[in-house]
SERO-4910 file (N, C-alpha, C, O; in steps of 0.05 Angstrom, whole numbers):
BEGIN
 pado doro    nc1    nc2    nc3   cac1   cac2   cac3    cc1    cc2    cc3    oc1    oc2    oc3
  Unk    A    229   -307   -657    201   -313   -659    185   -287   -663    189   -268   -648
  Unk    A    169   -286   -683    154   -262   -689    126   -264   -677    115   -286   -674
  Unk    A    115   -241   -670     88   -240   -659     68   -234   -682     73   -217   -699
  Unk    A     46   -248   -681     25   -243   -700      3   -227   -686      0   -229   -662
  Unk    A    -11   -211   -700    -32   -194   -688    -53   -209   -673    -66   -198   -655
  Unk    A    -57   -234   -680    -78   -250   -666    -66   -266   -643    -81   -281   -630
  Unk    A    -40   -264   -638    -28   -278   -615    -35   -262   -590    -36   -238   -590
  Unk    A    -39   -276   -568    -44   -263   -543    -18   -258   -529     -1   -276   -525
  Unk    A    -14   -233   -521     10   -226   -505      3   -226   -476    -20   -222   -468
  Unk    A     23   -231   -460     19   -232   -431     33   -208   -418     55   -201   -425
  Unk    A     19   -196   -399     31   -174   -384     32   -182   -355     12   -190   -344
  Unk    A     55   -180   -343     58   -186   -314     65   -160   -300     87   -149   -303
  Unk    A     46   -150   -284     51   -126   -269     71   -132   -246     71   -153   -235
  Unk    A     88   -112   -241    107   -114   -219     93   -105   -194     91    -81   -189
  Unk    A     85   -123   -177     72   -116   -152     93   -113   -130    113   -128   -130
  Unk    A     90    -94   -112    109    -91    -91    110   -117    -74     90   -130    -69
  Unk    A    134   -123    -64    137   -147    -47    126   -140    -19    120   -117    -13
  Unk    A    123   -161     -3    114   -158     25    132   -138     39    122   -122     55
  Unk    A    158   -140     35    177   -122     49    173    -93     39    175    -75     56
  Unk    A    167    -89     14    162    -62      3    137    -50     15    136    -27     22
  Unk    A    116    -67     17     91    -58     29     96    -49     58     86    -28     66
  Unk    A    110    -66     73    116    -59    101    132    -34    103    127    -17    120
  Unk    A    152    -30     86    169     -7     87    153     19     80    156     39     93
  Unk    A    135     17     61    118     40     54    100     46     77     96     70     84
  Unk    A     87     26     89     70     32    112     85     44    135     74     63    148
  Unk    A    109     35    141    125     47    162    131     77    156    129     94    173
  Unk    A    139     82    131    145    109    123    120    127    125    122    150    135
  Unk    A     97    118    116     72    133    117     65    139    147     57    161    153
  Unk    A     67    119    164     61    123    192     79    144    205     70    161    220
  Unk    A    105    142    198    124    162    209    117    190    200    117    209    215
  Unk    A    110    193    174    104    219    163     78    230    176     76    254    182
  Unk    A     58    213    180     33    221    192     39    231    221     28    251    229
  Unk    A     54    215    236     61    223    264     76    250    264     70    267    281
  Unk    A     95    253    246    110    278    245     92    302    240     98    325    249
  Unk    A     70    298    227     51    320    222     29    321    242     10    337    239
  Unk    A     30    305    263     11    306    285    -14    290    281    -34    294    296
  Unk    A    -14    273    262    -38    256    256    -35    229    270    -13    219    275
  Unk    A    -58    217    276    -59    189    286    -58    171    262    -77    170    246
  Unk    A    -36    156    258    -33    139    234    -56    119    231    -65    114    209
  Unk    A    -65    107    253    -87     88    252   -112    100    240   -124     89    221
  Unk    A   -120    123    251   -145    136    241   -142    144    211   -160    139    195
  Unk    A   -119    155    204   -115    164    176   -114    141    156   -126    143    135
  Unk    A   -100    120    163    -98     97    145   -125     83    142   -132     74    120
  Unk    A   -139     80    164   -166     68    163   -184     85    145   -199     74    129
  Unk    A   -183    111    149   -199    129    132   -192    125    103   -210    125     86
  Unk    A   -167    123     97   -158    119     69   -168     92     58   -178     90     36
  Unk    A   -165     71     74   -172     44     65   -202     42     60   -211     29     41
  Unk    A   -218     54     77   -247     53     75   -257     69     51   -274     61     35
  Unk    A   -246     94     49   -257    112     29   -243    112      2   -254    118    -19
  Unk    A   -217    105      3   -201    107    -22   -192    136    -27   -179    141    -47
  Unk    A   -198    154     -9   -191    182    -12   -162    187     -3   -156    185     21
  Unk    A   -144    193    -21   -116    196    -13   -110    220      4    -88    222     15
  Unk    A   -129    238      7   -124    262     24   -124    255     53   -117    272     70
  Unk    A   -130    230     61   -127    221     88    -97    218     95    -89    218    118
  Unk    A    -80    217     74    -52    213     78    -37    239     71    -42    251     50
  Unk    A    -20    247     89     -5    272     85     14    271     61     23    249     53
  Unk    A     19    294     50     39    296     29     67    297     40     87    294     26
  Unk    A     70    302     66     95    304     80    112    279     74    103    256     76
  Unk    A    137    283     67    156    262     60    146    244     38    154    221     36
  Unk    A    130    255     20    119    240     -3    102    216      5    100    196    -10
  Unk    A     91    216     29     75    194     39     51    187     22     46    164     17
  Unk    A     37    208     12     14    203     -4     21    189    -30      8    170    -39
  Unk    A     42    199    -43     52    187    -68     60    158    -63     54    141    -80
  Unk    A     73    153    -41     83    126    -36     60    106    -31     60     84    -41
  Unk    A     40    115    -14     18     96     -8      1     91    -33    -11     69    -36
  Unk    A      1    110    -52    -15    105    -76     -1     86    -96    -13     79   -116
  Unk    A     24     79    -90     37     58   -106     26     31   -100     30     12   -115
  Unk    A     11     29    -77      0      3    -69    -30      3    -74    -43     24    -74
  Unk    A    -40    -21    -79    -69    -24    -80    -79    -27    -52    -65    -38    -35
  Unk    A   -103    -17    -47   -114    -19    -19   -116    -48    -10   -112    -53     14
  Unk    A   -122    -66    -28   -124    -94    -20    -96   -105    -12    -95   -123      5
  Unk    A    -75    -95    -24    -48   -103    -16    -42    -95     13    -30   -109     29
  Unk    A    -51    -70     19    -47    -60     46    -63    -77     66    -52    -85     87
  Unk    A    -88    -82     60   -104    -98     78    -93   -126     81    -92   -137    104
  Unk    A    -84   -138     60    -72   -165     61    -48   -165     80    -45   -183     96
  Unk    A    -31   -145     77     -7   -143     94    -15   -140    123     -3   -153    141
  Unk    A    -34   -122    129    -42   -117    157    -54   -142    169    -48   -149    192
  Unk    A    -72   -155    155    -86   -178    166    -66   -201    169    -66   -216    189
  Unk    A    -48   -205    149    -28   -226    151    -10   -222    175     -6   -241    190
  Unk    A     -1   -198    180     16   -193    203      1   -197    229     12   -209    248
  Unk    A    -24   -189    230    -40   -194    255    -43   -224    260    -38   -233    283
  Unk    A    -51   -239    240    -55   -267    243    -29   -281    251    -29   -300    267
  Unk    A     -7   -273    239     19   -284    245     27   -279    275     36   -297    289
  Unk    A     22   -255    284     28   -248    312     11   -264    331     20   -271    353
  Unk    A    -14   -269    323    -33   -284    341    -29   -314    338    -41   -329    353
  Unk    A    -12   -323    320     -7   -351    317    -29   -366    303    -33   -390    308
  Unk    A    -44   -352    287    -67   -364    274    -60   -373    246    -76   -384    231
***
């Protein structure tokens, strides 16, 4: 089947799975702790501002967290909270 220039093509982005988001957050938290930072404060700062410098470069944590969209991180965090609370 050939494509014509006026045909619409579809692009499906590969979004990280729930498990990948969790694994990245665990890795980032560990790297932040190893560098003496409070992971909660740093991740909240990153989520609110979008400034990646809230996340350390140690263990490639900054690079890893930037693989995720901030809304993916928020979705994961809220989902886990609601699940733990039985909501």
